[in-house]
MILOZA-112846 format. One record per residue: residue number from 1; x, y, z of N, C-alpha, C, O in turn. Coordinates in pm, 1 decimal. Layout:
<atoms>
<atom n="NUM" n_x="X" n_y="Y" n_z="Z" ca_x="X" ca_y="Y" ca_z="Z" c_x="X" c_y="Y" c_z="Z" o_x="X" o_y="Y" o_z="Z"/>
...
</atoms>
This chain:
<atoms>
<atom n="1" n_x="-1081.5" n_y="2860.9" n_z="-58.4" ca_x="-957.4" ca_y="2804.1" ca_z="-17.1" c_x="-989.2" c_y="2684.3" c_z="78.0" o_x="-925.1" o_y="2579.3" o_z="72.2"/>
<atom n="2" n_x="-1091.3" n_y="2705.5" n_z="165.7" ca_x="-1126.8" ca_y="2596.2" ca_z="251.7" c_x="-1182.9" c_y="2470.2" c_z="181.2" o_x="-1153.0" o_y="2355.4" o_z="213.8"/>
<atom n="3" n_x="-1264.1" n_y="2502.6" n_z="85.0" ca_x="-1312.7" ca_y="2389.0" ca_z="1.0" c_x="-1201.4" c_y="2313.1" c_z="-70.7" o_x="-1207.0" o_y="2191.7" o_z="-90.2"/>
<atom n="4" n_x="-1102.4" n_y="2388.8" n_z="-107.9" ca_x="-986.4" ca_y="2331.4" ca_z="-178.7" c_x="-909.3" c_y="2242.6" c_z="-80.4" o_x="-867.1" o_y="2132.3" o_z="-115.2"/>
<atom n="5" n_x="-892.4" n_y="2289.3" n_z="36.2" ca_x="-827.3" ca_y="2199.5" ca_z="139.2" c_x="-897.8" c_y="2081.9" c_z="177.0" o_x="-836.7" o_y="1976.0" o_z="191.8"/>
<atom n="6" n_x="-1031.9" n_y="2091.2" n_z="195.5" ca_x="-1121.4" ca_y="1975.4" ca_z="219.7" c_x="-1102.6" c_y="1866.6" c_z="106.8" o_x="-1077.1" o_y="1749.5" o_z="134.8"/>
<atom n="7" n_x="-1116.1" n_y="1910.9" n_z="-17.8" ca_x="-1108.9" ca_y="1824.1" ca_z="-134.5" c_x="-970.1" c_y="1762.5" c_z="-131.5" o_x="-959.1" o_y="1643.3" o_z="-160.3"/>
<atom n="8" n_x="-860.3" n_y="1836.2" n_z="-98.2" ca_x="-723.6" ca_y="1778.1" ca_z="-92.0" c_x="-723.4" c_y="1659.0" c_z="4.3" o_x="-685.3" o_y="1546.9" o_z="-29.2"/>
<atom n="9" n_x="-772.4" n_y="1693.7" n_z="136.8" ca_x="-763.4" ca_y="1591.3" ca_z="235.5" c_x="-855.3" c_y="1468.2" c_z="208.9" o_x="-823.9" o_y="1354.7" o_z="244.8"/>
<atom n="10" n_x="-968.8" n_y="1497.5" n_z="144.7" ca_x="-1053.2" ca_y="1379.8" ca_z="104.9" c_x="-980.9" c_y="1291.6" c_z="9.4" o_x="-979.9" o_y="1169.7" o_z="26.9"/>
<atom n="11" n_x="-917.2" n_y="1350.8" n_z="-95.9" ca_x="-843.5" ca_y="1261.6" ca_z="-187.3" c_x="-721.6" c_y="1200.3" c_z="-114.6" o_x="-691.7" o_y="1084.3" o_z="-143.1"/>
<atom n="12" n_x="-649.9" n_y="1266.9" n_z="-24.6" ca_x="-543.9" ca_y="1208.3" ca_z="48.6" c_x="-583.0" c_y="1085.9" c_z="135.4" o_x="-515.1" o_y="983.2" o_z="139.8"/>
<atom n="13" n_x="-697.4" n_y="1105.3" n_z="203.7" ca_x="-745.2" ca_y="997.5" ca_z="283.4" c_x="-795.7" c_y="874.2" c_z="203.6" o_x="-788.2" o_y="760.9" o_z="251.2"/>
<atom n="14" n_x="-845.2" n_y="898.8" n_z="85.5" ca_x="-885.1" ca_y="801.9" ca_z="-10.5" c_x="-758.7" c_y="714.9" c_z="-45.4" o_x="-765.5" o_y="592.0" o_z="-41.5"/>
<atom n="15" n_x="-644.0" n_y="781.1" n_z="-79.4" ca_x="-522.2" ca_y="718.7" ca_z="-110.9" c_x="-472.0" c_y="626.0" c_z="5.7" o_x="-428.2" o_y="512.1" o_z="-10.5"/>
<atom n="16" n_x="-485.0" n_y="691.5" n_z="125.4" ca_x="-429.5" ca_y="626.4" ca_z="245.2" c_x="-518.8" c_y="498.1" c_z="270.1" o_x="-466.4" o_y="389.7" o_z="295.9"/>
<atom n="17" n_x="-642.5" n_y="513.1" n_z="262.2" ca_x="-741.1" ca_y="389.6" ca_z="283.4" c_x="-711.8" c_y="283.6" c_z="181.5" o_x="-701.7" o_y="166.4" o_z="217.8"/>
<atom n="18" n_x="-697.7" n_y="317.7" n_z="57.7" ca_x="-674.8" ca_y="222.7" ca_z="-42.9" c_x="-535.1" c_y="149.9" c_z="-27.7" o_x="-527.2" o_y="27.9" o_z="-41.8"/>
<atom n="19" n_x="-433.0" n_y="223.0" n_z="-0.6" ca_x="-299.8" ca_y="159.6" ca_z="13.4" c_x="-294.8" c_y="83.5" c_z="146.0" o_x="-238.6" o_y="-25.9" o_z="151.1"/>
<atom n="20" n_x="-347.4" n_y="134.0" n_z="244.4" ca_x="-344.7" ca_y="45.0" ca_z="368.6" c_x="-436.2" c_y="-84.2" c_z="359.6" o_x="-410.1" o_y="-187.8" o_z="420.7"/>
<atom n="21" n_x="-539.0" n_y="-68.3" n_z="282.4" ca_x="-614.2" ca_y="-186.9" ca_z="256.7" c_x="-545.4" c_y="-295.5" c_z="174.1" o_x="-569.5" o_y="-414.1" o_z="196.4"/>
<atom n="22" n_x="-460.8" n_y="-256.9" n_z="79.7" ca_x="-373.5" ca_y="-342.2" ca_z="4.3" c_x="-275.9" c_y="-403.4" c_z="96.3" o_x="-258.0" o_y="-525.2" o_z="95.3"/>
<atom n="23" n_x="-207.0" n_y="-318.6" n_z="181.7" ca_x="-114.6" ca_y="-372.2" ca_z="278.9" c_x="-172.0" c_y="-473.0" c_z="373.3" o_x="-111.1" o_y="-576.6" o_z="399.8"/>
<atom n="24" n_x="-295.9" n_y="-441.7" n_z="427.6" ca_x="-356.4" ca_y="-529.4" ca_z="508.3" c_x="-393.4" c_y="-668.6" c_z="449.6" o_x="-381.6" o_y="-772.5" o_z="514.4"/>
<atom n="25" n_x="-435.9" n_y="-662.9" n_z="330.8" ca_x="-464.9" ca_y="-783.1" ca_z="261.6" c_x="-339.8" c_y="-868.5" c_z="230.4" o_x="-342.3" o_y="-991.5" o_z="235.1"/>
<atom n="26" n_x="-235.0" n_y="-799.3" n_z="199.6" ca_x="-112.7" ca_y="-875.4" ca_z="178.5" c_x="-49.8" c_y="-934.0" c_z="304.3" o_x="-8.5" o_y="-1049.9" o_z="308.9"/>
<atom n="27" n_x="-44.2" n_y="-844.4" n_z="410.8" ca_x="15.8" ca_y="-885.1" ca_z="540.2" c_x="-74.0" c_y="-989.3" c_z="621.6" o_x="-24.1" o_y="-1083.8" o_z="682.6"/>
<atom n="28" n_x="-205.1" n_y="-964.5" n_z="617.0" ca_x="-286.4" ca_y="-1051.5" ca_z="693.5" c_x="-349.0" c_y="-1162.6" c_z="606.3" o_x="-349.8" o_y="-1279.3" o_z="645.4"/>
<atom n="29" n_x="-399.5" n_y="-1126.3" n_z="491.7" ca_x="-466.4" ca_y="-1220.7" ca_z="408.1" c_x="-370.3" c_y="-1323.6" c_z="342.4" o_x="-400.4" o_y="-1442.9" o_z="344.6"/>
<atom n="30" n_x="-262.5" n_y="-1283.5" n_z="287.7" ca_x="-177.2" ca_y="-1371.5" ca_z="225.3" c_x="-87.9" c_y="-1452.4" c_z="315.6" o_x="-50.1" o_y="-1565.5" o_z="284.9"/>
<atom n="31" n_x="-54.8" n_y="-1391.5" n_z="428.1" ca_x="30.5" ca_y="-1456.7" ca_z="516.9" c_x="-40.1" c_y="-1538.2" c_z="629.6" o_x="22.1" o_y="-1621.0" o_z="696.2"/>
<atom n="32" n_x="-156.6" n_y="-1514.6" n_z="646.0" ca_x="-238.1" ca_y="-1584.9" ca_z="757.8" c_x="-354.4" c_y="-1660.7" c_z="699.5" o_x="-359.9" o_y="-1783.3" o_z="709.0"/>
<atom n="33" n_x="-449.4" n_y="-1588.2" n_z="637.9" ca_x="-571.7" ca_y="-1647.2" ca_z="594.7" c_x="-554.8" c_y="-1747.2" c_z="484.3" o_x="-611.4" o_y="-1856.3" o_z="490.6"/>
<atom n="34" n_x="-475.4" n_y="-1711.8" n_z="379.3" ca_x="-454.6" ca_y="-1799.1" ca_z="260.8" c_x="-323.1" c_y="-1866.7" c_z="268.7" o_x="-272.0" o_y="-1907.9" o_z="164.6"/>
<atom n="35" n_x="-261.9" n_y="-1882.3" n_z="386.3" ca_x="-128.2" ca_y="-1950.4" ca_z="394.2" c_x="-122.4" c_y="-2086.7" c_z="339.0" o_x="-31.8" o_y="-2123.1" o_z="264.1"/>
<atom n="36" n_x="-228.6" n_y="-2168.4" n_z="380.0" ca_x="-229.9" ca_y="-2304.4" ca_z="341.6" c_x="-235.7" c_y="-2314.7" c_z="187.7" o_x="-160.1" o_y="-2391.8" o_z="128.4"/>
<atom n="37" n_x="-316.9" n_y="-2244.4" n_z="128.9" ca_x="-320.2" ca_y="-2253.1" ca_z="-23.6" c_x="-193.7" c_y="-2205.7" c_z="-86.7" o_x="-148.7" o_y="-2263.4" o_z="-185.7"/>
<atom n="38" n_x="-135.5" n_y="-2103.9" n_z="-33.7" ca_x="-15.4" ca_y="-2046.5" ca_z="-93.7" c_x="102.9" c_y="-2135.8" c_z="-71.4" o_x="197.1" o_y="-2134.6" o_z="-150.7"/>
<atom n="39" n_x="100.7" n_y="-2215.8" n_z="38.1" ca_x="220.7" ca_y="-2300.6" ca_z="75.7" c_x="237.1" c_y="-2411.3" c_z="-24.8" o_x="340.1" o_y="-2478.6" o_z="-18.8"/>
<atom n="40" n_x="145.1" n_y="-2437.8" n_z="-118.0" ca_x="157.0" ca_y="-2532.5" ca_z="-225.4" c_x="243.6" c_y="-2478.7" c_z="-336.7" o_x="282.5" o_y="-2555.4" o_z="-424.9"/>
<atom n="41" n_x="275.7" n_y="-2351.4" n_z="-337.2" ca_x="363.4" ca_y="-2293.0" ca_z="-429.1" c_x="495.7" c_y="-2248.5" c_z="-362.3" o_x="494.2" o_y="-2191.1" o_z="-253.4"/>
<atom n="42" n_x="606.0" n_y="-2274.9" n_z="-426.7" ca_x="736.9" ca_y="-2229.5" ca_z="-372.9" c_x="793.6" c_y="-2110.8" c_z="-444.7" o_x="780.2" o_y="-2094.2" o_z="-565.9"/>
<atom n="43" n_x="857.2" n_y="-2029.2" n_z="-365.2" ca_x="929.5" ca_y="-1908.8" ca_z="-416.9" c_x="1063.6" c_y="-1890.1" c_z="-358.9" o_x="1075.5" o_y="-1860.9" o_z="-239.9"/>
<atom n="44" n_x="1167.9" n_y="-1905.6" n_z="-438.5" ca_x="1299.9" ca_y="-1889.3" ca_z="-387.2" c_x="1329.2" c_y="-2008.0" c_z="-290.4" o_x="1407.3" o_y="-1990.9" o_z="-196.8"/>
<atom n="45" n_x="1272.2" n_y="-2120.3" n_z="-309.9" ca_x="1300.1" ca_y="-2238.0" ca_z="-224.6" c_x="1217.9" c_y="-2237.5" c_z="-101.8" o_x="1236.1" o_y="-2327.0" o_z="-19.2"/>
<atom n="46" n_x="1128.6" n_y="-2144.8" n_z="-81.3" ca_x="1039.5" ca_y="-2129.8" ca_z="41.3" c_x="901.0" c_y="-2145.1" c_z="2.8" o_x="866.8" o_y="-2106.3" o_z="-108.9"/>
<atom n="47" n_x="815.2" n_y="-2198.4" n_z="83.8" ca_x="665.5" ca_y="-2187.9" ca_z="62.8" c_x="627.4" c_y="-2040.1" c_z="51.3" o_x="680.3" o_y="-1952.1" o_z="119.2"/>
<atom n="48" n_x="533.5" n_y="-2019.9" n_z="-38.0" ca_x="495.8" ca_y="-1885.5" ca_z="-65.5" c_x="429.3" c_y="-1823.7" c_z="45.1" o_x="453.1" o_y="-1705.4" o_z="69.5"/>
<atom n="49" n_x="339.1" n_y="-1897.2" n_z="123.4" ca_x="278.7" ca_y="-1847.7" ca_z="244.9" c_x="373.5" c_y="-1798.8" c_z="349.8" o_x="356.8" o_y="-1691.4" o_z="407.6"/>
<atom n="50" n_x="476.9" n_y="-1882.8" n_z="373.9" ca_x="583.0" ca_y="-1842.5" ca_z="458.0" c_x="660.0" c_y="-1715.2" c_z="410.4" o_x="691.6" o_y="-1624.7" o_z="487.6"/>
<atom n="51" n_x="685.9" n_y="-1715.9" n_z="284.1" ca_x="764.4" ca_y="-1603.9" ca_z="224.9" c_x="675.1" c_y="-1471.2" c_z="252.9" o_x="731.7" o_y="-1371.9" o_z="298.6"/>
<atom n="52" n_x="548.8" n_y="-1469.1" n_z="228.3" ca_x="475.5" ca_y="-1351.7" ca_z="247.7" c_x="469.3" c_y="-1313.7" c_z="391.9" o_x="469.4" o_y="-1194.4" o_z="422.3"/>
<atom n="53" n_x="464.3" n_y="-1401.6" n_z="476.9" ca_x="466.9" ca_y="-1372.5" ca_z="631.2" c_x="595.3" c_y="-1310.8" c_z="670.6" o_x="597.4" o_y="-1221.5" o_z="755.3"/>
<atom n="54" n_x="709.8" n_y="-1357.3" n_z="609.0" ca_x="846.7" ca_y="-1315.2" ca_z="646.2" c_x="897.5" c_y="-1207.5" c_z="568.9" o_x="962.5" o_y="-1121.4" o_z="628.2"/>
<atom n="55" n_x="878.1" n_y="-1197.3" n_z="441.4" ca_x="941.5" ca_y="-1095.6" ca_z="362.6" c_x="841.4" c_y="-1018.1" c_z="282.0" o_x="849.2" o_y="-895.4" o_z="277.5"/>
<atom n="56" n_x="745.4" n_y="-1085.6" n_z="216.5" ca_x="658.3" ca_y="-1020.2" ca_z="120.2" c_x="583.2" c_y="-900.7" c_z="161.5" o_x="572.2" o_y="-801.8" o_z="89.0"/>
<atom n="57" n_x="524.7" n_y="-912.2" n_z="294.3" ca_x="453.8" ca_y="-796.5" ca_z="330.8" c_x="539.7" c_y="-681.0" c_z="362.0" o_x="490.2" o_y="-568.5" o_z="355.1"/>
<atom n="58" n_x="660.3" n_y="-696.3" n_z="394.9" ca_x="757.8" ca_y="-582.2" ca_z="408.3" c_x="789.9" c_y="-520.2" c_z="276.8" o_x="790.0" o_y="-397.6" o_z="265.7"/>
<atom n="59" n_x="817.4" n_y="-599.1" n_z="175.6" ca_x="845.3" ca_y="-546.2" ca_z="45.6" c_x="728.8" c_y="-479.6" c_z="-12.3" o_x="749.3" o_y="-378.8" o_z="-80.1"/>
<atom n="60" n_x="609.9" n_y="-521.4" n_z="4.8" ca_x="487.6" ca_y="-456.5" ca_z="-40.2" c_x="464.6" c_y="-330.7" c_z="30.6" o_x="416.4" o_y="-235.4" o_z="-30.6"/>
<atom n="61" n_x="496.9" n_y="-321.8" n_z="162.2" ca_x="474.9" ca_y="-201.1" ca_z="236.8" c_x="580.7" c_y="-91.6" c_z="182.2" o_x="541.4" o_y="24.2" o_z="167.8"/>
<atom n="62" n_x="708.4" n_y="-124.9" n_z="152.9" ca_x="798.1" ca_y="-31.7" ca_z="104.3" c_x="757.6" c_y="21.8" c_z="-37.1" o_x="772.4" o_y="139.6" o_z="-69.8"/>
<atom n="63" n_x="707.8" n_y="-70.4" n_z="-114.0" ca_x="660.3" ca_y="-31.6" ca_z="-253.5" c_x="538.4" c_y="71.0" c_z="-238.3" o_x="527.6" o_y="173.0" o_z="-306.4"/>
<atom n="64" n_x="451.1" n_y="31.2" n_z="-142.9" ca_x="338.1" ca_y="125.2" ca_z="-125.6" c_x="376.9" c_y="265.5" c_z="-65.1" o_x="302.6" o_y="362.8" o_z="-77.3"/>
<atom n="65" n_x="492.5" n_y="270.0" n_z="-1.9" ca_x="533.0" ca_y="405.5" ca_z="44.3" c_x="567.1" c_y="484.9" c_z="-80.6" o_x="524.0" o_y="599.2" o_z="-96.0"/>
<atom n="66" n_x="648.8" n_y="421.0" n_z="-174.8" ca_x="687.6" ca_y="491.5" ca_z="-300.0" c_x="565.9" c_y="530.9" c_z="-379.0" o_x="563.5" o_y="641.3" o_z="-433.3"/>
<atom n="67" n_x="469.4" n_y="451.7" n_z="-388.3" ca_x="343.6" ca_y="476.2" ca_z="-458.6" c_x="272.9" c_y="597.7" c_z="-394.6" o_x="227.8" o_y="690.7" o_z="-461.5"/>
<atom n="68" n_x="266.8" n_y="590.0" n_z="-263.9" ca_x="205.7" ca_y="709.8" ca_z="-185.5" c_x="280.1" c_y="840.0" c_z="-210.5" o_x="216.2" o_y="943.4" o_z="-229.8"/>
<atom n="69" n_x="409.1" n_y="838.6" n_z="-210.9" ca_x="488.1" ca_y="962.3" ca_z="-239.0" c_x="455.6" c_y="1012.5" c_z="-379.5" o_x="436.6" o_y="1132.7" o_z="-398.4"/>
<atom n="70" n_x="448.3" n_y="916.0" n_z="-486.0" ca_x="420.9" ca_y="956.0" ca_z="-616.9" c_x="272.3" c_y="1015.9" c_z="-623.8" o_x="250.6" o_y="1114.9" o_z="-693.5"/>
<atom n="71" n_x="182.3" n_y="961.1" n_z="-558.7" ca_x="44.6" ca_y="1001.8" ca_z="-559.3" c_x="29.6" c_y="1141.5" c_z="-491.8" o_x="-44.8" o_y="1226.8" o_z="-540.2"/>
<atom n="72" n_x="99.1" n_y="1161.4" n_z="-383.6" ca_x="78.8" ca_y="1282.1" ca_z="-309.0" c_x="156.0" c_y="1393.1" c_z="-386.1" o_x="107.5" o_y="1506.3" o_z="-385.0"/>
<atom n="73" n_x="262.1" n_y="1372.1" n_z="-447.2" ca_x="328.2" ca_y="1472.7" ca_z="-520.6" c_x="234.5" c_y="1520.2" c_z="-640.0" o_x="224.1" o_y="1639.6" o_z="-668.0"/>
<atom n="74" n_x="172.2" n_y="1427.8" n_z="-703.4" ca_x="71.8" ca_y="1453.4" ca_z="-809.4" c_x="-48.1" c_y="1541.3" c_z="-749.2" o_x="-93.9" o_y="1640.3" o_z="-806.4"/>
<atom n="75" n_x="-90.6" n_y="1494.0" n_z="-631.9" ca_x="-200.1" ca_y="1556.1" ca_z="-573.6" c_x="-161.3" c_y="1704.7" c_z="-529.5" o_x="-240.6" o_y="1797.6" o_z="-544.6"/>
<atom n="76" n_x="-39.1" n_y="1720.7" n_z="-476.2" ca_x="10.4" ca_y="1856.6" ca_z="-440.9" c_x="12.3" c_y="1953.2" c_z="-566.3" o_x="-18.3" o_y="2072.2" o_z="-559.6"/>
<atom n="77" n_x="48.6" n_y="1893.3" n_z="-671.6" ca_x="53.3" ca_y="1977.1" ca_z="-801.5" c_x="-82.7" c_y="2012.4" c_z="-846.0" o_x="-110.7" o_y="2123.5" o_z="-891.1"/>
<atom n="78" n_x="-172.9" n_y="1908.6" n_z="-831.7" ca_x="-315.8" ca_y="1937.1" ca_z="-874.8" c_x="-374.3" c_y="2059.0" c_z="-799.6" o_x="-440.0" o_y="2145.1" o_z="-858.2"/>
<atom n="79" n_x="-346.3" n_y="2062.5" n_z="-661.1" ca_x="-405.9" ca_y="2166.6" ca_z="-580.8" c_x="-320.5" c_y="2293.1" c_z="-555.4" o_x="-357.3" o_y="2384.8" o_z="-482.0"/>
<atom n="80" n_x="-200.1" n_y="2289.8" n_z="-624.3" ca_x="-116.5" ca_y="2404.3" ca_z="-609.1" c_x="-30.4" c_y="2406.9" c_z="-480.0" o_x="25.2" o_y="2512.0" o_z="-448.4"/>
<atom n="81" n_x="-18.4" n_y="2303.1" n_z="-409.7" ca_x="55.4" ca_y="2300.9" ca_z="-283.4" c_x="199.8" c_y="2262.1" c_z="-296.9" o_x="271.8" o_y="2248.2" o_z="-198.1"/>
<atom n="82" n_x="245.0" n_y="2243.3" n_z="-430.5" ca_x="380.1" ca_y="2217.8" ca_z="-458.7" c_x="479.2" c_y="2333.5" c_z="-467.8" o_x="600.7" o_y="2318.5" o_z="-480.8"/>
<atom n="83" n_x="412.8" n_y="2455.5" n_z="-459.4" ca_x="492.4" ca_y="2581.8" ca_z="-470.1" c_x="530.1" c_y="2628.0" c_z="-329.4" o_x="447.2" o_y="2621.7" o_z="-238.6"/>
<atom n="84" n_x="648.2" n_y="2672.1" n_z="-310.7" ca_x="694.1" ca_y="2715.0" ca_z="-178.1" c_x="705.7" c_y="2860.5" c_z="-175.9" o_x="742.9" o_y="2917.9" o_z="-73.5"/>
</atoms>
């Protein structure tokens, strides 16, 4: 049982690290580091770098929350933690 719990948390942490890395890349990379290059593209009448800084990173974060819920529900079923 302890080994099963350890494997569960290892996979859970893997998901968290991957999803937070994606969010970091979008929020920091696209809105700060690559802003100048992205500003040459417009999206909805705004420069894309500005859009990611103001709106895009929040949208991506909300989408990542739904992805995390989906992955954790699948993980719970895999390890039998979905039964109450």
